[in-house]
KOLDOTI-674520 format. One line per 2 residues: number of its first residue (from 1); their letters; for each residue x, y, z of C-alpha. Coordinates in pm, 1 decimal, decimal comma, m for minus. Layout:
NUM) A) X Y Z | ...
This chain:
1) XX) m417,2 23528,5 23774,9 | m545,5 23772,2 23516,5
3) XX) m446,4 24133,3 23554,8 | m573,9 24429,7 23316,9
5) XX) m361,3 24679,2 23190,8 | m504,9 25013,7 23065,1
7) XX) m374,2 25104,8 22714,9 | m425,1 25478,4 22670,7
9) XX) m459,9 25748,9 22351,3 | m572,7 25484,2 22086,0
11) XX) m907,7 25329,4 21929,8 | m882,2 25070,4 21731,0
13) XX) m766,4 25227,0 21412,2 | m344,0 25260,6 21333,3
15) XX) m58,7 25123,1 21387,0 | m27,3 25188,4 21745,8
17) XX) m343,2 24986,5 21786,6 | m242,5 24712,0 21569,5
19) XX) 55,4 24624,8 21769,2 | m101,3 24640,0 22123,5
21) XX) m435,9 24413,3 21949,7 | m130,5 24178,0 21841,5
23) XX) 1,0 24163,4 22166,7 | m276,4 24118,7 22408,4
25) XX) m349,5 23786,5 22141,8 | m6,8 23658,6 22277,9
27) XX) m37,6 23795,1 22642,8 | m381,1 23652,3 22720,6
29) XX) m480,6 23550,0 22963,1 | m224,3 23669,5 23215,0
31) XX) m295,6 24028,7 23067,8 | m585,7 24155,4 22938,2
33) XX) m583,8 24482,8 22747,6 | m813,0 24796,8 22831,6
35) XX) m838,2 25099,1 22613,6 | m892,7 25442,7 22693,6
37) XX) m960,5 25697,7 22410,3 | m1094,0 26025,9 22348,7
39) XX) m1286,9 25885,5 22033,6 | m1495,9 25605,7 22019,8
41) XX) m1405,4 25265,6 21893,0 | m1549,0 25102,1 21593,2
43) XX) m1732,3 24813,7 21626,3 | m1551,9 24589,0 21444,8
45) XX) m1424,5 24197,0 21452,9 | m1131,9 24324,9 21669,7
47) XX) m1355,5 24525,7 21874,3 | m1585,3 24191,8 21925,9
49) XX) m1277,1 23982,3 22026,0 | m1175,2 24253,0 22261,2
51) XX) m1494,8 24251,3 22471,1 | m1502,3 23869,7 22456,3
53) XX) m1193,4 23785,7 22613,8 | m1270,8 24069,1 22893,5
55) XX) m1140,4 24397,1 22797,2 | m1328,2 24698,5 22869,5
57) XX) m1341,8 25003,7 22654,9 | m1368,5 25345,3 22767,1
59) XX) m1433,1 25631,2 22515,7 | m1466,7 25982,2 22624,9
61) XX) m1605,0 26118,0 22319,7 | m1581,8 26491,5 22437,7
63) XX) m1714,2 26696,9 22128,3 | m1502,0 27020,4 22245,7
65) XX) m1246,9 27261,1 22077,0 | m965,0 27073,6 22010,7
67) XX) m735,7 27232,0 22313,4 | m1047,3 27259,3 22547,1
69) XX) m1109,9 26894,9 22474,9 | m760,0 26781,4 22641,6
71) XX) m787,7 26974,1 22956,8 | m1194,2 26786,0 22975,8
73) XX) m1004,4 26467,0 22867,0 | m750,4 26504,5 23198,2
75) XX) m1063,5 26521,0 23410,8 | m1250,7 26262,7 23252,6
77) XX) m941,4 26027,1 23251,1 | m878,5 26078,3 23615,4
79) XX) m1208,5 25981,9 23697,9 | m1179,1 25644,3 23525,8
81) XX) m869,9 25608,8 23695,0 | m1036,6 25690,0 24046,4
83) XX) m1300,1 25467,1 23966,2 | m1097,0 25164,1 23849,0
85) XX) m781,3 25011,0 24034,2 | m519,9 25008,1 23745,9
87) XX) m128,7 24890,2 23881,8 | m21,7 24983,1 23502,8
89) XX) m135,0 25216,2 23283,7 | 56,6 25283,0 22926,3
91) XX) 31,7 25588,1 22758,9 | 69,9 25586,7 22354,6
93) XX) 101,8 25914,8 22244,7 | 284,0 26153,4 21928,3
95) XX) 321,3 26449,9 22109,6 | 472,1 26555,5 22481,3
97) XX) 186,4 26758,9 22579,0 | m70,6 26533,3 22493,0
99) XX) 127,5 26234,4 22678,6 | 214,1 26453,2 22987,2
101) XX) m197,8 26539,4 23027,2 | m255,0 26150,3 23090,5
103) XX) 46,8 26133,5 23275,0 | m12,2 26386,6 23499,2
105) XX) m380,5 26236,3 23598,3 | m222,9 25878,4 23624,2
107) XX) 49,2 26040,2 23877,7 | m247,5 26200,5 24034,1
109) XX) m439,2 25902,0 24112,3 | m127,1 25727,7 24264,9
111) XX) m106,6 25446,2 23960,6 | 206,8 25246,1 24047,0
113) XX) 350,5 25231,7 23695,7 | 321,0 25481,2 23409,9
115) XX) 446,4 25413,5 23078,2 | 484,1 25667,2 22828,2
117) XX) 540,0 25521,1 22427,2 | 620,5 25743,4 22190,2
119) XX) 532,1 25622,5 21844,6 | 611,9 25925,1 21582,4
121) XX) 865,0 26177,7 21504,4 | 712,7 26465,4 21382,2
123) XX) 353,7 26677,9 21424,9 | 31,0 26583,6 21210,9
125) XX) m282,8 26662,3 21149,3 | m421,2 27051,9 21261,3
127) XX) m211,9 27334,5 21403,6 | 122,2 27179,7 21391,2
129) XX) 317,1 27508,5 21492,3 | 117,6 27581,5 21833,4
131) XX) 132,0 27216,5 21844,4 | 508,2 27164,6 21813,8
133) XX) 616,9 27448,4 22075,0 | 342,9 27314,7 22320,4
135) XX) 562,5 26974,8 22232,9 | 877,6 27119,8 22311,5
137) XX) 748,6 27301,8 22674,8 | 644,8 27008,2 22798,2
139) XX) 928,3 26730,2 22745,8 | 1105,8 26804,0 23052,3
141) XX) 758,5 26731,0 23227,1 | 722,9 26407,9 23033,5
143) XX) 1012,6 26274,6 23145,9 | 961,4 26323,5 23501,2
145) XX) 607,4 26212,3 23495,5 | 669,0 25870,4 23339,7
147) XX) 817,7 25575,7 23523,9 | 880,7 25432,6 23200,6
149) XX) 990,3 25574,4 22894,7 | 901,8 25369,2 22528,8
151) XX) 942,0 25406,4 22170,7 | 927,9 25244,9 21858,7
153) XX) 1236,2 25353,7 21699,8 | 1541,3 25607,3 21783,6
155) XX) 1385,0 25848,3 21579,9 | 1100,6 25837,9 21806,6
157) XX) 1281,0 25847,7 22133,3 | 1470,2 26154,7 22056,4
159) XX) 1141,7 26333,9 21915,8 | 998,6 26266,3 22263,9
161) XX) 1252,6 26242,0 22540,6 | 1565,8 26435,5 22621,9
163) XX) 1904,7 26251,7 22501,6 | 2044,1 26043,8 22793,6
165) XX) 1675,7 25959,9 22902,2 | 1665,2 25583,3 22931,3
167) XX) 1454,1 25467,9 22669,0 | 1267,8 25066,1 22603,0
169) XX) 1283,1 25039,3 22227,5 | 964,4 24816,7 22186,0
171) XX) 994,0 24655,5 21832,4 | 689,3 24690,1 21648,7
173) XX) 565,0 24351,5 21526,0 | 285,8 24202,3 21355,9
175) XX) 91,0 23860,0 21312,1 | 301,9 23757,4 21026,4
177) XX) 62,8 23391,6 20981,1 | m224,1 23675,3 20882,3
179) XX) m4,9 23857,2 20658,2 | 154,8 23580,3 20479,8
181) XX) 84,4 23619,4 20128,5 | m237,2 23415,9 19950,2
183) XX) m221,3 23338,1 19601,3 | m642,0 23253,9 19595,7
185) XX) m697,3 23624,2 19786,6 | m469,1 23809,4 19544,7
187) XX) m636,6 23667,9 19242,3 | m1006,7 23730,9 19384,1
189) XX) m919,0 24099,3 19485,2 | m771,7 24167,3 19137,5
191) XX) m1067,6 23979,5 18990,8 | m1320,7 24194,4 19213,7
193) XX) m1153,4 24529,1 19109,6 | m1081,3 24391,6 18750,3
195) XX) m701,7 24403,8 18711,8 | m524,6 24183,0 18504,0
197) XX) m268,7 23939,1 18609,2 | m0,6 24076,7 18427,6
199) XX) m44,9 24429,1 18576,4 | 220,9 24601,5 18837,0
201) XX) m25,9 24703,0 19151,9 | 119,6 24993,1 19324,8
203) XX) m54,1 25059,9 19665,2 | m29,4 25264,6 19970,7
205) XX) m255,5 25251,9 20316,6 | m266,0 25484,4 20624,9
207) XX) m482,2 25763,8 20697,7 | m382,6 26000,0 20430,9
209) XX) m255,7 26264,9 20652,6 | 9,6 26557,3 20617,0
211) XX) 243,8 26281,4 20768,4 | 182,2 26009,5 20520,2
213) XX) 262,8 26274,8 20227,9 | m46,6 26241,4 19993,1
215) XX) 87,4 26516,2 19755,3 | 402,7 26318,0 19668,9
217) XX) 194,2 25999,0 19611,6 | m68,4 26181,3 19378,1
219) XX) 232,1 26349,4 19154,7 | 371,3 25975,2 19134,8
221) XX) 57,6 25843,9 19050,5 | m8,4 26117,1 18808,1
223) XX) 330,6 26059,1 18619,4 | 295,1 25657,3 18589,3
225) XX) m114,7 25639,0 18584,7 | m66,1 25669,1 18209,1
227) XX) 135,6 25380,3 18198,3 | m140,9 25075,4 18167,7
229) XX) 99,9 24852,4 18311,6 | 27,3 25003,6 18638,9
231) XX) m273,0 24993,8 18838,0 | m280,5 25212,8 19194,9
233) XX) m495,7 25073,4 19547,0 | m510,0 25429,0 19788,2
235) XX) m681,9 25256,1 20098,6 | m791,3 25426,0 20400,5
237) XX) m952,0 25767,5 20454,8 | m847,0 26115,9 20553,6
239) XX) m845,3 26455,7 20399,3 | m498,6 26386,9 20212,5
241) XX) m701,8 26211,2 19956,4 | m829,0 26569,6 19823,5
243) XX) m497,7 26719,2 19782,4 | m430,0 26371,0 19610,2
245) XX) m705,1 26381,0 19389,1 | m613,5 26781,2 19300,7
247) XX) m319,7 26631,9 19027,5 | m595,1 26488,2 18790,3
249) XX) m832,1 26629,7 18571,5 | m1169,8 26751,9 18760,2
251) XX) m1023,8 26543,1 19067,2 | m1148,8 26256,4 18873,2
253) XX) m912,5 25975,2 18917,1 | m791,9 25720,7 18600,8
255) XX) m911,3 25432,2 18545,8 | m646,8 25210,2 18673,1
257) XX) m651,2 25399,2 19021,8 | m870,8 25263,1 19287,0
259) XX) m993,4 25472,0 19578,2 | m1088,0 25185,4 19880,2
261) XX) m1168,8 25348,9 20215,1 | m1060,7 25141,4 20548,4
263) XX) m1091,7 24781,4 20496,6 | m1064,2 24491,7 20766,9
265) XX) m890,7 24264,7 20513,8 | m577,9 24458,9 20467,8
267) XX) m367,2 24087,9 20453,1 | m576,9 24029,4 20148,2
269) XX) m511,2 24365,8 19957,7 | m102,7 24375,8 20016,6
271) XX) m136,9 24020,3 19865,0 | m317,5 24157,1 19521,7
273) XX) m24,7 24426,4 19522,7 | 346,9 24386,7 19383,5
275) XX) 473,4 24718,3 19506,3 | 415,1 24901,6 19858,5
277) XX) 496,9 25285,0 19855,5 | 531,1 25513,1 20197,9
279) XX) 677,6 25867,1 20116,7 | 619,3 25999,1 20445,4
281) XX) 731,7 26325,7 20556,4 | 817,5 26139,9 20908,1
283) XX) 768,3 25833,6 21096,1 | 817,7 25655,8 21405,2
285) XX) 782,6 25296,2 21298,7 | 527,1 25246,9 21069,1
287) XX) 368,2 24917,7 21076,6 | 141,9 24927,7 20729,6
289) XX) 517,9 24879,2 20583,7 | 625,4 24532,4 20794,5
291) XX) 274,1 24409,2 20675,1 | 386,1 24497,4 20335,3
293) XX) 696,6 24306,1 20392,0 | 588,0 24030,9 20542,1
295) XX) 305,7 23986,5 20273,3 | 654,9 24010,9 20004,6
297) XX) 565,1 24325,6 19876,2 | 853,0 24505,6 19695,7
299) XX) 867,6 24835,1 19977,1 | 967,9 25182,8 19920,6
301) XX) 983,0 25443,8 20160,2 | 1126,6 25750,1 20180,1
303) XX) 1430,5 25853,8 20350,8 | 1257,7 25981,8 20674,9
305) XX) 1120,9 25666,9 20756,5 | 1329,2 25489,1 21045,2
307) XX) 1595,3 25278,4 20929,1 | 1475,9 24991,4 21175,5
309) XX) 1179,5 24973,0 20956,0 | 1346,0 24761,7 20703,1
311) XX) 1346,6 24383,4 20776,3 | 1284,1 24259,9 20374,6
313) XX) 1552,2 24217,3 20149,2 | 1307,2 24361,4 19887,3
315) XX) 1276,9 24737,8 20030,0 | 1472,9 25051,3 19942,9
317) XX) 1435,1 25383,2 20114,3 | 1486,2 25676,5 19890,2
319) XX) 1471,7 26047,5 19911,1 | 1147,8 26210,2 19799,2
321) XX) 1241,5 26271,8 19412,7 | 977,4 26187,3 19227,8
323) XX) 1250,8 26086,0 18893,4 | 1411,6 25874,1 19188,8
325) XX) 1085,0 25684,3 19299,5 | 994,6 25658,5 18915,7
327) XX) 1308,2 25513,0 18814,7 | 1273,8 25256,2 19105,0
329) XX) 973,3 25129,4 19054,6 | 1041,7 25087,3 18675,8
331) XX) 1323,8 24876,0 18712,1 | 1199,6 24635,9 19057,7
333) XX) 1198,2 24267,9 18962,2 | 879,2 24112,2 19069,7
335) XX) 1036,4 23739,4 19014,2 | 1016,9 23699,2 19414,4
337) XX) 856,8 23345,0 19536,6 | 602,1 23534,4 19810,2
339) XX) 532,7 23189,9 19943,8 | 821,8 23141,2 20134,8
341) XX) 867,4 23401,8 20364,4 | 1192,4 23316,8 20535,6
343) XX) 1391,0 23359,8 20194,6 | 1372,7 23725,2 20205,1
345) XX) 1179,2 23817,4 20564,3 | 1374,0 23854,6 20881,6
347) XX) 1128,5 23654,5 21035,3 | 1256,4 23672,3 21406,5
349) XX) 1308,5 24053,2 21408,8 | 938,0 24136,0 21299,6
351) XX) 729,0 23892,5 21490,7 | 481,8 24024,5 21724,1
353) XX) 624,8 23771,1 21961,2 | 920,4 24001,6 22054,9
355) XX) 725,3 24290,5 22105,3 | 510,9 24058,5 22326,4
357) XX) 786,3 23937,7 22497,8 | 926,9 24300,4 22585,6
359) XX) 599,3 24412,0 22711,6 | 565,9 24154,1 22975,3
361) XX) 906,8 24239,5 23106,3 | 811,4 24594,8 23114,6
363) XX) 465,7 24514,2 23287,2 | 618,2 24254,5 23533,1
365) X) 446,2 24204,9 23864,0
């Protein structure tokens, strides 16, 4: 018999959704995932697929101030739970105080199993100082409100929960077949952008937020873009792109730097890349880096990214020092046979099937 599990505080953008969307495919038809979000869902192919499989999507879409919005969300979410009978509520969060509001509502609605899942290891967005104080103040409360505590990495667990707390590590995973290197799409994307076959393409993807350190990316590109051996793909949206552009005269990107908005075929752009960079200030366990490794991109991340992210032999973790990143990029060997994932990738470790098995155990029946 199919059971609906309510996934809370994510819409269909970002790494947490990508994880749960792929897991939903593995767990169907035993489990169907419903989603509750403060924001609207984008009506894309993933949205349509969820609806076809019976998922219900709740979007509060409350247009109030940042903190008042959270209080109104508590009331809206509580009403949602009272109208629908969920045995399991799975709350995804990057700060304790946001997760706590949802967890308290679930407790009041007498939900039998409340799961809190930490996906980050720092404060992103606006009002970081206030958010950090609230986060610290509520860590004890969220530990008490959750029946089951989950995290994507050790850093994310320490960030959200007190030491000594029992935490289930849900290993972030991806659909390996989807992200396999595709020679035809590599040629097509490069032809569409006017990039030659011998050009080394360096790319990054995400929301270009404070956590993703767009300033460092801008400085790195500024140093390397004068060499026409390289081209750069900046995939995603976010206010940080303005900070990145500030490194260039008149905020105008050079001809070999391509500003690409959010895409639904990220796997094709990864095939077009040679090197994927992620100079984050902090992360939980970035899905984008797993996707890049699965595609065979040489993946370079900052030392702030959890060591659990590494699944490929073509991977480097560096301190946030521009000279060291430039030296690494200029000396990377790109003679890898990207069609043979098993030659460079820990396939068993990065597969979404592992995460799905863990979730099945945690949801239980």
